[in-house]
Backbone of each chain as ProteinMPNN parsed JSONL, in Angstrom:
{"seq_chain_A": "MDFSYQEKSAWGLLLGLVVVSLVYFPAAFAAADVGGEITKLVQLIVGGVIALVVIEVIYHVAIAAGSPQDADRSDERDELINLKAERNSGFVLGFGLFWLVGFIVAQSALQAYPVPEPLAIAVYILLIIAVSEIAKLANQIWYYRTGA", "coords_chain_A": {"N_chain_A": [[-1.21, 6.218, 17.585], [-0.513, 7.75, 14.455], [-2.247, 7.953, 11.615], [-2.276, 8.491, 8.145], [-4.762, 9.345, 5.651], [-4.336, 7.767, 3.383], [-2.867, 5.628, 4.431], [-4.7, 4.522, 6.224], [-6.556, 3.748, 4.324], [-5.115, 1.75, 3.0], [-4.878, -0.18, 5.029], [-7.597, -0.899, 5.346], [-8.225, -1.91, 2.784], [-6.454, -4.059, 2.724], [-7.317, -5.724, 4.884], [-9.971, -6.236, 4.084], [-9.556, -7.557, 1.626], [-8.127, -9.826, 2.451], [-10.009, -11.11, 4.128], [-12.177, -11.617, 2.334], [-10.811, -13.212, 0.476], [-10.129, -15.433, 2.058], [-12.587, -16.588, 2.358], [-13.475, -16.915, -0.269], [-11.509, -18.411, -1.856], [-11.099, -21.165, -0.841], [-13.694, -22.157, -1.352], [-13.826, -21.745, -4.096], [-11.768, -23.375, -5.117], [-12.796, -25.85, -4.403], [-15.082, -25.876, -5.983], [-13.897, -25.874, -8.454], [-12.802, -28.305, -8.774], [-12.364, -31.721, -10.02], [-14.669, -32.252, -12.583], [-15.691, -29.745, -12.448], [-17.894, -26.96, -11.693], [-18.733, -24.404, -13.693], [-20.639, -22.475, -13.454], [-21.068, -22.187, -10.725], [-18.566, -21.218, -10.003], [-18.538, -18.735, -11.314], [-20.599, -17.493, -9.946], [-19.426, -17.362, -7.423], [-17.271, -15.645, -7.937], [-18.563, -13.267, -8.715], [-20.058, -12.778, -6.404], [-17.956, -12.473, -4.55], [-16.622, -10.19, -5.531], [-18.651, -8.256, -5.295], [-19.05, -8.312, -2.518], [-16.531, -7.415, -1.648], [-16.441, -4.835, -2.765], [-18.612, -3.586, -1.451], [-17.811, -3.741, 1.259], [-15.475, -2.17, 1.141], [-16.405, 0.33, 0.237], [-18.099, 1.149, 2.34], [-16.217, 1.222, 4.406], [-14.372, 3.179, 3.486], [-15.982, 5.44, 3.287], [-16.518, 5.787, 5.957], [-13.943, 6.36, 7.066], [-13.35, 8.661, 5.684], [-15.324, 10.346, 6.615], [-14.472, 10.64, 9.176], [-12.199, 12.267, 9.04], [-12.567, 14.664, 7.114], [-11.042, 16.665, 5.853], [-8.695, 15.478, 5.154], [-9.41, 13.55, 3.416], [-8.811, 11.439, 0.76], [-6.48, 12.777, 0.071], [-3.226, 12.975, -1.254], [0.334, 12.951, -1.234], [3.79, 13.535, -2.215], [5.166, 11.628, -0.706], [3.254, 9.609, -0.307], [2.939, 8.836, -2.955], [5.5, 7.878, -3.565], [5.726, 5.716, -1.781], [3.638, 4.159, -2.768], [4.605, 3.568, -5.353], [6.934, 2.06, -4.772], [5.779, -0.104, -3.439], [4.163, -1.158, -5.462], [6.101, -1.974, -7.275], [7.394, -4.013, -5.81], [5.256, -5.785, -5.475], [4.953, -6.572, -8.042], [7.122, -8.28, -8.401], [6.266, -10.376, -6.777], [3.982, -11.202, -8.149], [5.1, -12.001, -10.623], [6.82, -14.068, -9.759], [4.906, -15.823, -8.732], [3.421, -16.5, -11.024], [5.367, -17.741, -12.617], [5.901, -19.871, -10.933], [3.462, -21.238, -11.113], [3.393, -21.986, -13.808], [5.648, -23.671, -13.869], [4.77, -25.597, -12.064], [2.572, -26.758, -13.417], [3.87, -27.78, -15.671], [5.659, -29.563, -14.464], [3.875, -31.336, -13.218], [2.717, -32.437, -15.47], [4.916, -33.612, -16.741], [5.988, -35.39, -14.842], [3.843, -36.981, -14.312], [2.909, -38.051, -11.999], [0.925, -36.943, -10.568], [-2.358, -35.767, -11.401], [-2.721, -33.323, -14.047], [-3.697, -30.014, -13.251], [-7.177, -29.1, -13.489], [-8.617, -26.977, -16.059], [-10.329, -25.009, -14.961], [-9.432, -24.952, -12.334], [-6.845, -24.018, -12.746], [-7.449, -21.433, -13.539], [-8.448, -20.455, -11.123], [-6.141, -20.645, -9.556], [-4.596, -18.671, -10.843], [-6.074, -16.375, -10.216], [-5.688, -16.477, -7.473], [-2.932, -15.998, -7.278], [-2.854, -13.386, -8.226], [-4.355, -12.136, -6.216], [-2.701, -12.615, -3.988], [-0.445, -11.132, -4.719], [-1.521, -8.575, -4.672], [-2.225, -8.378, -1.973], [0.352, -8.493, -0.934], [1.329, -6.061, -1.93], [-0.244, -4.166, -0.524], [0.423, -4.788, 2.131], [3.107, -4.158, 2.03], [2.962, -1.401, 1.532], [1.913, -0.538, 4.0], [3.986, -1.304, 5.661], [6.059, 0.418, 4.759], [4.896, 2.886, 5.461], [4.931, 2.683, 8.232], [7.627, 2.219, 8.886], [9.204, 3.949, 7.398], [9.808, 5.462, 4.265]], "CA_chain_A": [[-0.606, 6.141, 16.252], [-1.025, 8.758, 13.548], [-2.381, 7.382, 10.283], [-2.812, 9.341, 7.087], [-5.911, 8.737, 4.973], [-3.851, 6.717, 2.474], [-2.494, 4.453, 5.216], [-5.96, 3.909, 6.677], [-7.134, 3.097, 3.151], [-4.352, 0.522, 2.76], [-5.287, -1.137, 6.062], [-8.94, -1.374, 5.031], [-8.156, -2.745, 1.579], [-5.756, -5.292, 3.079], [-8.18, -6.59, 5.703], [-11.099, -6.657, 3.257], [-9.102, -8.535, 0.638], [-7.781, -11.065, 3.164], [-11.254, -11.755, 4.584], [-12.902, -12.132, 1.154], [-10.0, -14.296, -0.099], [-10.225, -16.612, 2.93], [-13.901, -17.195, 2.106], [-13.647, -17.224, -1.69], [-10.621, -19.386, -2.508], [-11.439, -22.571, -0.544], [-14.919, -22.521, -2.076], [-13.54, -21.753, -5.529], [-11.0, -24.583, -5.432], [-13.715, -26.979, -4.3], [-15.963, -25.83, -7.153], [-13.101, -26.079, -9.676], [-12.256, -29.665, -8.744], [-12.749, -32.555, -11.155], [-16.1, -32.079, -12.87], [-15.998, -28.429, -11.879], [-19.081, -26.261, -12.19], [-18.357, -23.03, -14.006], [-21.704, -21.572, -12.97], [-20.808, -21.902, -9.317], [-17.376, -20.367, -9.95], [-18.928, -17.371, -11.706], [-21.371, -16.949, -8.817], [-18.48, -17.041, -6.344], [-16.5, -14.457, -8.328], [-19.453, -12.083, -8.651], [-20.345, -12.551, -4.979], [-16.742, -11.984, -3.91], [-16.385, -8.804, -5.967], [-19.684, -7.402, -4.682], [-18.753, -8.231, -1.077], [-15.344, -6.571, -1.471], [-16.803, -3.434, -3.077], [-19.489, -3.064, -0.38], [-16.967, -3.558, 2.454], [-14.535, -1.058, 0.951], [-17.142, 1.606, 0.152], [-18.528, 1.496, 3.702], [-15.015, 1.558, 5.187], [-13.775, 4.439, 3.039], [-16.891, 6.533, 3.675], [-16.343, 5.977, 7.403], [-12.682, 7.041, 7.381], [-13.424, 10.016, 5.125], [-16.182, 11.118, 7.518], [-13.695, 10.899, 10.382], [-11.323, 13.418, 8.794], [-12.906, 15.068, 5.745], [-10.036, 17.524, 5.231], [-7.61, 14.63, 4.647], [-9.964, 12.505, 2.561], [-8.293, 11.261, -0.59], [-5.309, 13.6, -0.218], [-1.968, 12.237, -1.287], [1.453, 13.812, -1.593], [4.918, 12.823, -2.831], [5.518, 10.459, 0.11], [2.266, 8.588, -0.642], [3.222, 8.354, -4.312], [6.728, 7.096, -3.501], [5.402, 4.444, -1.114], [2.813, 3.396, -3.707], [5.472, 3.08, -6.429], [7.796, 0.998, -4.241], [4.94, -1.266, -3.151], [3.76, -1.719, -6.769], [7.275, -2.663, -7.819], [7.593, -5.255, -5.068], [4.157, -6.719, -5.752], [5.234, -7.103, -9.377], [7.995, -9.439, -8.2], [5.437, -11.464, -6.24], [3.132, -11.658, -9.257], [5.95, -12.723, -11.566], [7.242, -15.32, -9.131], [3.746, -16.705, -8.641], [3.058, -17.015, -12.352], [6.4, -18.706, -13.012], [5.676, -21.065, -10.114], [2.304, -21.951, -11.66], [3.814, -22.617, -15.074], [6.515, -24.785, -13.5], [3.931, -26.593, -11.407], [1.798, -27.456, -14.442], [4.813, -28.534, -16.509], [6.177, -30.67, -13.657], [2.788, -32.309, -13.067], [2.535, -33.108, -16.758], [6.114, -34.407, -17.051], [6.153, -36.476, -13.877], [2.642, -37.827, -14.41], [2.623, -38.666, -10.703], [-0.355, -36.377, -10.165], [-3.052, -35.243, -12.586], [-2.577, -31.898, -14.358], [-4.898, -29.322, -12.747], [-8.252, -28.776, -14.418], [-8.553, -25.562, -16.519], [-10.983, -24.104, -14.003], [-8.537, -24.828, -11.181], [-5.754, -23.134, -13.161], [-7.984, -20.063, -13.478], [-8.514, -20.057, -9.704], [-4.747, -20.425, -9.149], [-4.178, -17.364, -11.361], [-6.724, -15.362, -9.364], [-5.02, -16.526, -6.166], [-1.639, -15.323, -7.408], [-3.143, -11.944, -8.322], [-4.772, -11.694, -4.881], [-1.516, -12.622, -3.116], [0.415, -10.0, -5.084], [-2.193, -7.36, -4.202], [-2.043, -8.383, -0.513], [1.763, -8.133, -0.708], [1.478, -4.618, -2.191], [-0.86, -3.417, 0.571], [1.251, -5.014, 3.316], [4.333, -3.403, 1.784], [2.637, 0.017, 1.739], [1.79, -0.326, 5.442], [5.354, -1.428, 6.193], [6.784, 1.659, 4.473], [4.314, 3.961, 6.26], [5.326, 2.507, 9.645], [9.074, 2.23, 9.135], [9.86, 4.99, 6.615], [9.953, 5.163, 2.835]], "C_chain_A": [[-1.295, 7.108, 15.299], [-1.05, 8.189, 12.134], [-2.907, 8.423, 9.308], [-3.995, 8.617, 6.445], [-5.451, 7.579, 4.091], [-3.458, 5.456, 3.235], [-3.74, 3.742, 5.762], [-6.614, 3.152, 5.528], [-6.442, 1.769, 2.879], [-4.733, -0.563, 3.767], [-6.65, -1.743, 5.719], [-8.954, -2.296, 3.829], [-7.518, -4.092, 1.905], [-6.677, -6.249, 3.844], [-9.365, -7.106, 4.89], [-10.709, -7.747, 2.275], [-8.751, -9.871, 1.301], [-9.049, -11.822, 3.566], [-12.001, -12.373, 3.394], [-12.139, -13.295, 0.526], [-10.119, -15.567, 0.725], [-11.559, -17.331, 2.743], [-13.967, -17.717, 0.669], [-12.815, -18.423, -2.157], [-10.864, -20.843, -2.11], [-12.683, -23.028, -1.299], [-14.654, -22.625, -3.573], [-12.756, -22.997, -5.929], [-11.874, -25.825, -5.367], [-14.616, -27.041, -5.527], [-15.222, -26.164, -8.436], [-12.501, -27.469, -9.752], [-12.747, -30.46, -9.951], [-14.266, -32.49, -11.355], [-16.596, -30.726, -12.412], [-17.194, -27.741, -12.517], [-18.731, -24.811, -12.42], [-19.393, -22.047, -13.493], [-21.435, -21.184, -11.533], [-19.587, -20.99, -9.172], [-17.719, -18.915, -10.28], [-19.711, -16.716, -10.576], [-20.446, -16.528, -7.689], [-17.691, -15.771, -6.671], [-17.364, -13.208, -8.18], [-19.754, -11.739, -7.197], [-19.152, -11.966, -4.247], [-16.465, -10.529, -4.257], [-17.39, -7.859, -5.312], [-19.395, -7.207, -3.197], [-17.578, -7.277, -0.833], [-15.677, -5.098, -1.717], [-17.641, -2.832, -1.95], [-18.668, -2.774, 0.876], [-16.109, -2.304, 2.299], [-15.25, 0.28, 0.875], [-17.548, 2.062, 1.555], [-17.327, 1.963, 4.518], [-14.475, 2.918, 4.788], [-14.674, 5.64, 3.329], [-16.692, 6.847, 5.154], [-15.057, 6.733, 7.711], [-12.668, 8.449, 6.803], [-14.268, 10.911, 6.028], [-15.42, 11.497, 8.792], [-12.749, 12.079, 10.23], [-11.512, 13.884, 7.358], [-11.823, 15.902, 5.06], [-8.894, 16.704, 4.641], [-8.079, 13.621, 3.612], [-9.369, 12.559, 1.156], [-7.157, 12.219, -0.942], [-4.094, 12.701, -0.292], [-0.874, 13.199, -1.722], [2.607, 12.96, -2.109], [5.299, 11.574, -2.038], [4.549, 9.307, -0.184], [2.569, 7.991, -2.008], [4.474, 7.48, -4.32], [6.466, 5.725, -2.879], [4.596, 3.554, -2.052], [3.67, 2.79, -4.823], [6.345, 1.92, -5.96], [6.984, -0.271, -4.005], [4.48, -1.946, -4.443], [4.908, -2.507, -7.381], [7.458, -4.017, -7.133], [6.481, -6.265, -5.329], [4.3, -7.305, -7.156], [6.137, -8.322, -9.308], [7.19, -10.636, -7.708], [4.574, -12.055, -7.348], [3.933, -12.491, -10.247], [6.394, -14.067, -11.022], [6.091, -16.311, -9.096], [3.38, -17.306, -9.993], [4.093, -18.025, -12.85], [6.256, -20.002, -12.222], [4.55, -21.907, -10.715], [2.668, -22.677, -12.955], [4.686, -23.837, -14.777], [5.737, -25.927, -12.885], [3.176, -27.43, -12.433], [2.71, -28.341, -15.3], [5.328, -29.753, -15.743], [5.118, -31.748, -13.487], [2.634, -33.121, -14.342], [3.692, -34.059, -17.051], [6.222, -35.617, -16.129], [5.012, -37.476, -13.952], [2.337, -38.55, -13.099], [1.275, -38.189, -10.185], [-1.046, -35.825, -11.405], [-2.777, -33.754, -12.77], [-3.842, -31.188, -13.87], [-5.9, -29.051, -13.856], [-8.118, -27.311, -14.862], [-9.198, -24.594, -15.539], [-10.096, -23.892, -12.774], [-7.361, -23.926, -11.507], [-6.206, -21.681, -13.103], [-8.052, -19.574, -12.035], [-7.108, -19.817, -9.152], [-4.265, -19.045, -9.593], [-4.787, -16.237, -10.527], [-6.065, -15.304, -7.999], [-3.691, -15.787, -6.206], [-1.831, -13.816, -7.479], [-3.523, -11.395, -6.946], [-3.577, -11.616, -3.937], [-0.609, -11.438, -3.439], [-0.207, -8.681, -4.618], [-2.086, -7.246, -2.68], [-0.602, -7.979, -0.17], [1.975, -6.635, -0.911], [0.933, -3.804, -1.023], [-0.046, -3.563, 1.852], [2.555, -4.215, 3.22], [4.112, -1.908, 2.018], [2.594, 0.326, 3.219], [3.169, -0.388, 6.091], [6.134, -0.13, 5.982], [6.222, 2.839, 5.278], [4.803, 3.88, 7.7], [6.824, 2.684, 9.867], [9.807, 3.33, 8.383], [10.09, 4.556, 5.184], [11.39, 5.365, 2.377]], "O_chain_A": [[-2.515, 7.263, 15.335], [-0.002, 7.969, 11.527], [-3.858, 9.146, 9.605], [-4.2, 7.424, 6.67], [-6.095, 6.531, 4.053], [-3.681, 4.344, 2.755], [-3.815, 2.513, 5.757], [-7.156, 2.063, 5.715], [-7.098, 0.776, 2.565], [-4.892, -1.728, 3.401], [-6.831, -2.959, 5.795], [-9.61, -3.337, 3.843], [-7.97, -5.134, 1.432], [-6.8, -7.423, 3.497], [-9.725, -8.279, 4.993], [-11.426, -8.734, 2.106], [-9.055, -10.931, 0.754], [-9.145, -13.033, 3.365], [-12.41, -13.533, 3.455], [-12.754, -14.267, 0.087], [-10.202, -16.662, 0.168], [-11.65, -18.541, 2.947], [-14.454, -18.82, 0.422], [-13.347, -19.343, -2.778], [-10.835, -21.705, -2.988], [-12.728, -24.142, -1.82], [-15.203, -23.501, -4.242], [-13.042, -23.607, -6.959], [-11.72, -26.744, -6.171], [-14.886, -28.122, -6.052], [-15.813, -26.669, -9.391], [-11.77, -27.78, -10.692], [-13.462, -29.93, -10.802], [-15.037, -32.653, -10.41], [-17.757, -30.566, -12.036], [-17.473, -27.907, -13.704], [-18.465, -24.068, -11.476], [-19.061, -20.917, -13.137], [-21.553, -20.018, -11.156], [-19.571, -20.098, -8.324], [-17.254, -17.988, -9.617], [-19.52, -15.536, -10.279], [-20.64, -15.481, -7.071], [-17.469, -14.927, -5.803], [-16.939, -12.215, -7.59], [-19.713, -10.575, -6.799], [-19.306, -11.068, -3.419], [-16.117, -9.73, -3.387], [-17.02, -6.787, -4.832], [-19.481, -6.095, -2.676], [-17.622, -6.441, 0.069], [-15.246, -4.223, -0.966], [-17.405, -1.695, -1.54], [-18.799, -1.712, 1.485], [-16.026, -1.48, 3.21], [-14.747, 1.273, 1.401], [-17.36, 3.225, 1.913], [-17.398, 2.965, 5.229], [-14.151, 3.731, 5.653], [-14.179, 6.737, 3.588], [-16.695, 8.008, 5.561], [-15.066, 7.653, 8.528], [-12.039, 9.342, 7.371], [-13.968, 12.094, 6.19], [-15.684, 12.532, 9.404], [-12.52, 12.816, 11.189], [-10.716, 13.544, 6.481], [-11.689, 15.861, 3.837], [-8.201, 17.166, 3.735], [-7.27, 12.921, 3.002], [-9.422, 13.58, 0.471], [-6.892, 12.454, -2.121], [-3.943, 11.776, 0.506], [-1.118, 14.138, -2.48], [2.418, 11.781, -2.41], [5.71, 10.571, -2.622], [4.974, 8.157, -0.299], [2.468, 6.778, -2.197], [4.511, 6.456, -5.003], [6.927, 4.703, -3.387], [4.831, 2.348, -2.13], [3.481, 1.631, -5.194], [6.482, 0.918, -6.661], [7.429, -1.373, -4.325], [4.416, -3.173, -4.509], [4.701, -3.584, -7.94], [7.652, -5.036, -7.794], [6.737, -7.468, -5.396], [3.822, -8.407, -7.424], [5.954, -9.283, -10.055], [7.398, -11.764, -8.156], [4.455, -13.275, -7.464], [3.493, -13.564, -10.662], [6.354, -15.078, -11.723], [6.269, -17.493, -9.393], [3.065, -18.492, -10.085], [3.734, -19.046, -13.436], [6.458, -21.092, -12.757], [4.663, -23.128, -10.815], [2.296, -23.832, -13.162], [4.49, -24.904, -15.359], [6.015, -27.095, -13.157], [3.139, -28.657, -12.338], [2.377, -29.484, -15.613], [5.423, -30.846, -16.302], [5.417, -32.937, -13.597], [2.446, -34.337, -14.301], [3.487, -35.167, -17.545], [6.51, -36.727, -16.576], [5.191, -38.665, -13.689], [1.6, -39.536, -13.083], [0.573, -38.905, -9.47], [-0.374, -35.451, -12.366], [-2.621, -33.014, -11.799], [-4.945, -31.702, -14.054], [-5.532, -28.805, -15.004], [-7.567, -26.493, -14.126], [-8.688, -23.497, -15.31], [-10.021, -22.786, -12.24], [-6.917, -23.153, -10.658], [-5.456, -20.804, -12.675], [-7.749, -18.415, -11.755], [-6.901, -18.89, -8.368], [-3.612, -18.333, -8.831], [-4.108, -15.273, -10.176], [-5.898, -14.227, -7.427], [-3.358, -15.041, -5.285], [-1.074, -13.056, -6.875], [-3.069, -10.32, -6.555], [-3.451, -10.66, -3.172], [-0.065, -10.808, -2.531], [0.513, -7.768, -4.214], [-1.881, -6.154, -2.151], [-0.371, -7.217, 0.769], [2.714, -6.005, -0.154], [1.577, -2.854, -0.578], [0.156, -2.589, 2.577], [3.036, -3.67, 4.213], [4.948, -1.231, 2.616], [3.161, 1.324, 3.665], [3.471, 0.407, 6.981], [6.788, 0.365, 6.9], [6.982, 3.696, 5.728], [5.063, 4.91, 8.321], [7.252, 3.221, 10.889], [10.957, 3.618, 8.716], [10.512, 3.43, 4.919], [11.699, 5.16, 1.203]]}, "seq_chain_B": "MKKCRVRNNVRKLRFERNEMTQQQLAESIGMTRQTIVAIEKEKYSPSLEAAFRIARVLDKPLESVFSYDQD", "coords_chain_B": {"N_chain_B": [[13.893, 1.002, 13.209], [14.096, 2.803, 10.168], [16.491, 5.304, 9.614], [16.974, 8.445, 8.067], [19.69, 9.825, 6.12], [19.555, 12.421, 5.598], [19.326, 15.139, 7.557], [17.344, 17.335, 9.659], [16.052, 20.522, 10.871], [13.43, 21.088, 11.167], [11.305, 20.909, 13.01], [12.178, 22.453, 15.23], [12.593, 24.952, 14.02], [10.071, 25.457, 13.14], [8.632, 25.854, 15.518], [9.894, 28.167, 16.318], [8.913, 29.905, 14.494], [6.54, 31.543, 15.204], [5.272, 29.448, 16.579], [4.254, 27.621, 14.682], [1.972, 25.155, 13.555], [2.101, 21.599, 12.762], [0.124, 20.969, 10.949], [-0.42, 23.446, 9.781], [2.014, 23.985, 8.515], [2.052, 21.831, 6.746], [-0.167, 22.379, 5.104], [0.723, 24.731, 3.958], [2.723, 23.923, 2.238], [1.561, 22.032, 0.661], [1.361, 19.335, 1.463], [0.66, 16.314, 3.382], [-0.174, 16.205, 6.904], [0.911, 14.006, 8.177], [3.115, 13.427, 6.609], [4.768, 15.577, 7.194], [5.228, 14.954, 9.859], [6.701, 12.587, 9.488], [8.938, 13.64, 8.178], [10.015, 15.309, 10.175], [10.678, 13.404, 12.046], [12.685, 12.251, 10.741], [12.254, 10.049, 9.152], [11.624, 10.177, 6.586], [12.902, 11.54, 3.611], [12.396, 14.592, 2.136], [11.564, 15.599, -1.261], [13.702, 17.589, -3.411], [12.379, 19.86, -4.304], [10.264, 20.025, -2.459], [11.74, 20.419, -0.149], [12.852, 22.94, -0.632], [10.47, 24.407, -0.629], [9.639, 24.111, 2.007], [11.745, 25.388, 3.351], [11.376, 27.965, 2.386], [8.857, 28.662, 3.479], [9.508, 28.611, 6.171], [11.214, 30.657, 6.16], [14.02, 30.543, 5.968], [17.43, 29.846, 4.958], [18.117, 27.05, 2.784], [20.185, 25.362, 3.701], [20.148, 25.831, 6.382], [17.969, 24.563, 7.268], [18.02, 21.907, 6.356], [20.4, 19.209, 6.447], [23.166, 17.097, 5.513], [24.093, 13.934, 6.549], [27.253, 12.747, 6.872], [28.405, 10.357, 7.741]], "CA_chain_B": [[13.329, 2.022, 12.328], [15.094, 3.326, 9.238], [16.76, 6.72, 9.762], [17.515, 9.021, 6.847], [20.936, 10.537, 6.295], [19.247, 13.843, 5.498], [18.854, 15.611, 8.847], [16.655, 18.63, 9.539], [15.649, 21.266, 12.071], [12.09, 21.6, 10.829], [10.475, 21.042, 14.221], [12.681, 23.59, 16.023], [12.355, 26.194, 13.277], [8.611, 25.63, 13.097], [8.251, 26.462, 16.796], [10.406, 29.537, 16.36], [8.097, 30.693, 13.559], [5.229, 31.751, 15.84], [4.71, 28.151, 16.979], [3.472, 27.062, 13.572], [1.629, 23.748, 13.766], [2.431, 20.698, 11.655], [-0.955, 21.084, 9.971], [-0.234, 24.709, 9.055], [3.159, 23.811, 7.62], [1.638, 20.894, 5.701], [-1.054, 23.08, 4.16], [1.52, 25.756, 3.251], [3.565, 23.338, 1.181], [0.797, 21.06, -0.131], [1.615, 17.955, 1.885], [-0.173, 15.891, 4.501], [0.461, 16.405, 8.197], [1.685, 12.801, 8.494], [4.406, 13.525, 5.916], [5.567, 16.503, 8.007], [5.645, 14.157, 11.016], [7.76, 11.673, 9.027], [10.133, 14.451, 7.893], [10.592, 15.749, 11.446], [11.254, 12.224, 12.705], [13.757, 11.805, 9.837], [11.89, 8.772, 8.544], [11.392, 10.444, 5.179], [13.63, 12.681, 3.044], [11.549, 15.229, 1.13], [12.196, 15.913, -2.545], [14.4, 18.883, -3.41], [11.37, 20.918, -4.427], [9.558, 20.131, -1.177], [12.69, 20.988, 0.806], [12.894, 24.39, -0.91], [9.188, 25.007, -0.196], [9.674, 24.144, 3.484], [12.694, 26.446, 3.737], [10.757, 29.278, 2.069], [7.798, 28.93, 4.472], [10.182, 28.886, 7.441], [12.009, 31.867, 5.917], [15.414, 30.228, 6.293], [18.138, 29.209, 3.837], [17.945, 25.59, 2.741], [21.215, 24.695, 4.498], [19.82, 25.987, 7.803], [16.847, 23.664, 7.568], [18.405, 20.522, 6.067], [21.823, 18.91, 6.367], [23.42, 15.73, 5.086], [24.951, 13.229, 7.483], [28.282, 12.112, 6.041], [29.173, 9.307, 8.45]], "C_chain_B": [[14.438, 2.619, 11.459], [15.256, 4.82, 9.452], [17.385, 7.231, 8.474], [18.83, 9.691, 7.16], [20.731, 12.032, 6.113], [18.631, 14.261, 6.831], [18.162, 16.947, 8.681], [16.325, 19.216, 10.903], [14.232, 21.782, 11.927], [11.271, 21.854, 12.085], [10.875, 22.291, 15.021], [12.354, 24.904, 15.32], [10.861, 26.501, 13.178], [8.126, 26.3, 14.381], [8.698, 27.914, 16.875], [9.592, 30.469, 15.464], [6.679, 30.795, 14.118], [4.501, 30.446, 16.163], [3.769, 27.593, 15.904], [3.192, 25.585, 13.833], [2.055, 22.92, 12.553], [1.387, 20.816, 10.543], [-0.786, 22.351, 9.128], [0.919, 24.597, 8.059], [2.78, 22.902, 6.452], [0.784, 21.593, 4.654], [-0.284, 24.122, 3.347], [2.294, 25.174, 2.087], [2.856, 22.241, 0.39], [1.112, 19.616, 0.196], [0.663, 17.585, 3.003], [0.588, 16.094, 5.811], [1.35, 15.211, 8.555], [3.046, 12.807, 7.782], [5.322, 14.48, 6.666], [6.086, 15.769, 9.246], [6.815, 13.253, 10.631], [9.057, 12.44, 8.74], [10.815, 14.839, 9.199], [11.23, 14.59, 12.206], [12.389, 11.623, 11.88], [13.516, 10.385, 9.345], [11.616, 8.936, 7.052], [12.191, 11.664, 4.751], [12.76, 13.319, 1.983], [12.319, 15.415, -0.174], [12.854, 17.286, -2.444], [13.393, 20.04, -3.461], [10.638, 21.133, -3.104], [10.455, 20.76, -0.122], [12.796, 22.497, 0.621], [11.618, 25.082, -0.421], [9.151, 25.141, 1.325], [10.573, 25.291, 3.949], [12.089, 27.829, 3.49], [9.7, 29.625, 3.113], [8.417, 29.287, 5.824], [11.088, 30.105, 7.355], [13.456, 31.684, 6.344], [16.098, 29.7, 5.039], [18.031, 27.686, 3.942], [18.931, 24.887, 3.671], [20.955, 24.828, 6.006], [18.729, 25.005, 8.228], [17.276, 22.202, 7.428], [19.916, 20.379, 6.014], [21.981, 17.448, 6.014], [24.434, 15.094, 6.008], [25.983, 12.426, 6.703], [29.038, 11.02, 6.764], [29.282, 8.015, 7.644]], "O_chain_B": [[15.543, 2.899, 11.924], [14.262, 5.545, 9.472], [18.213, 6.557, 7.861], [19.084, 10.083, 8.299], [21.617, 12.826, 6.429], [17.55, 13.798, 7.194], [18.362, 17.627, 7.675], [16.317, 18.531, 11.925], [13.879, 22.807, 12.51], [10.62, 22.891, 12.21], [10.023, 23.078, 15.431], [11.893, 25.854, 15.952], [10.453, 27.662, 13.139], [7.3, 27.211, 14.332], [7.999, 28.772, 17.414], [9.589, 31.684, 15.664], [5.742, 30.209, 13.577], [3.28, 30.352, 16.037], [2.653, 27.158, 16.188], [4.074, 24.851, 14.28], [2.33, 23.451, 11.477], [1.715, 20.77, 9.357], [-0.984, 22.329, 7.913], [0.821, 25.048, 6.918], [3.143, 23.17, 5.307], [0.994, 21.415, 3.454], [-0.604, 24.365, 2.184], [2.502, 25.839, 1.072], [3.47, 21.59, -0.454], [1.13, 18.764, -0.693], [-0.061, 18.438, 3.517], [1.818, 16.148, 5.832], [2.41, 15.377, 9.159], [4.017, 12.253, 8.298], [6.522, 14.23, 6.771], [7.241, 15.939, 9.636], [7.803, 13.163, 11.361], [10.147, 11.947, 9.028], [12.033, 14.719, 9.331], [12.211, 14.778, 12.925], [12.983, 10.616, 12.266], [14.456, 9.617, 9.147], [11.402, 7.954, 6.341], [12.174, 12.695, 5.424], [12.41, 12.655, 1.007], [13.55, 15.393, -0.197], [12.593, 18.047, -1.511], [13.534, 21.046, -2.766], [10.418, 22.268, -2.679], [9.99, 21.544, 0.706], [12.825, 23.247, 1.597], [11.664, 26.185, 0.124], [8.692, 26.15, 1.861], [10.201, 26.065, 4.831], [12.27, 28.747, 4.29], [9.649, 30.762, 3.583], [7.914, 30.157, 6.535], [11.661, 30.535, 8.357], [14.043, 32.55, 6.994], [15.435, 29.166, 4.15], [17.878, 27.122, 5.025], [18.567, 23.928, 4.352], [21.47, 24.046, 6.805], [18.597, 24.67, 9.405], [16.943, 21.365, 8.267], [20.627, 21.293, 5.596], [21.059, 16.651, 6.188], [25.513, 15.644, 6.228], [25.623, 11.52, 5.951], [30.2, 10.767, 6.445], [29.892, 7.05, 8.104]]}, "name": "protein", "num_of_chains": 2, "seq": "MDFSYQEKSAWGLLLGLVVVSLVYFPAAFAAADVGGEITKLVQLIVGGVIALVVIEVIYHVAIAAGSPQDADRSDERDELINLKAERNSGFVLGFGLFWLVGFIVAQSALQAYPVPEPLAIAVYILLIIAVSEIAKLANQIWYYRTGAMKKCRVRNNVRKLRFERNEMTQQQLAESIGMTRQTIVAIEKEKYSPSLEAAFRIARVLDKPLESVFSYDQD"}
């Protein structure tokens, strides 16, 4: 398979984000539960960001070293794929935020379950942002493989 | 796999032009080699400007390089 630098970058970002999210979000939701500890949440966020940056820097240096002439080059096809993927991830982000608003309103109206804690709502928002970013990267890879 | 309705003879004309490589063609028109691969496989339709640049490098009229499938 022939991957451009931009496609390799998308693969690395996708895998890194998925791995960090799988570690971060269960711990964050547990920390944001009733009586949530904001200190622990902040530690998790900082740790998650640092982990993601380190993973991505190492990965991108490695792929750039593999083909230095292609490193960070992008052309009209890369830009078109990026634009389409950004548009589609916007739909995911919008849908997720509307879902969250509806979820909170329904919980409050039905009173069958407690309304989520503010810290938990913040983690939900981060989750929606992460899912939309994962959708964008997956979409980019899809367009690279099947045609823009 | 999605096929474009814009067809081309880039691969054939590239070989006829002193067996130009995909990398050489890509560098001539400011694109990546993978984009040239996608164009030749008809998985990507280049912009009008890029199509003109390709035709100029191959020293052929635009209509000889690209055609539109009207089915």
